[in-house]
C-alpha positions in Angstrom: 30.5 206.4 102.5 33.2 208.7 103.7 34.5 212.4 102.9 38.1 213.2 103.5 40.4 215.7 103.1 43.8 216.5 103.5 47.2 218.3 102.4 49.4 215.1 101.8 48.8 211.6 100.6 47.9 209.4 103.6 46.4 206.2 104.7 43.0 206.5 105.9 42.4 204.1 108.9 39.3 202.6 110.1 38.1 200.4 113.5 37.5 197.6 111.6 40.1 194.4 111.5 41.6 193.7 108.2 39.5 191.2 106.4 40.1 190.5 102.1 36.6 190.5 102.0 36.7 194.4 102.4 36.5 196.4 99.1 37.2 200.2 98.8 36.8 203.1 96.2 38.0 206.8 96.2 36.2 209.0 93.8 34.6 205.8 92.2 37.5 204.2 91.1 38.9 200.7 93.0 41.4 201.2 95.9 43.3 198.2 97.2 42.9 197.5 101.0 45.7 197.5 103.0 46.9 196.7 106.6 47.3 199.7 109.1 49.4 199.5 112.3 49.4 195.8 111.8 45.5 194.8 112.0 43.1 197.6 110.9 41.6 198.5 107.5 43.6 201.1 105.6 42.6 202.8 102.5 45.6 204.9 100.5 44.3 208.5 99.6 45.9 211.1 97.6 45.9 214.9 99.1 43.0 217.1 98.5 39.2 216.2 99.2 38.0 212.5 98.1 34.8 209.9 98.6 36.0 207.3 99.8 33.3 204.1 99.8 33.9 200.9 101.9 31.8 198.0 101.5 32.1 194.3 102.2 32.1 191.5 99.3 29.7 189.5 99.5 30.6 186.9 96.9 32.8 184.5 99.1 29.5 183.9 101.5 27.5 183.4 98.4 30.0 181.5 96.7 30.7 179.1 100.2 26.9 178.7 100.3 26.3 177.1 97.3 29.0 174.7 97.9 27.6 174.1 100.9 24.1 173.2 99.5 25.6 171.3 96.4 27.7 169.2 99.4 24.4 168.6 101.3 22.3 167.4 97.9 25.3 165.2 97.1 25.5 163.8 100.9 21.1 163.4 100.5 21.4 161.4 96.9 24.4 159.2 98.3 22.5 158.2 101.8 19.3 157.4 99.1 21.8 155.1 97.1 21.8 152.7 100.3 
């Protein structure tokens, strides 16, 4: 969570690699993540004082974990049939 203040609209640039797993909110409203300086994480912010929240969305990790477990169970079932 960051408190930002600016006199004009701009982009908050964070020293993180631009990855689609990041999510952001400005004053509680979802905002898109943009690529800043080609490879950094950017969040467009309006002028004034704002609270910016940035977090990692863990849903893709959980989905891949469930798919991997289902694949493992399927392989075990297929191996036991032989």
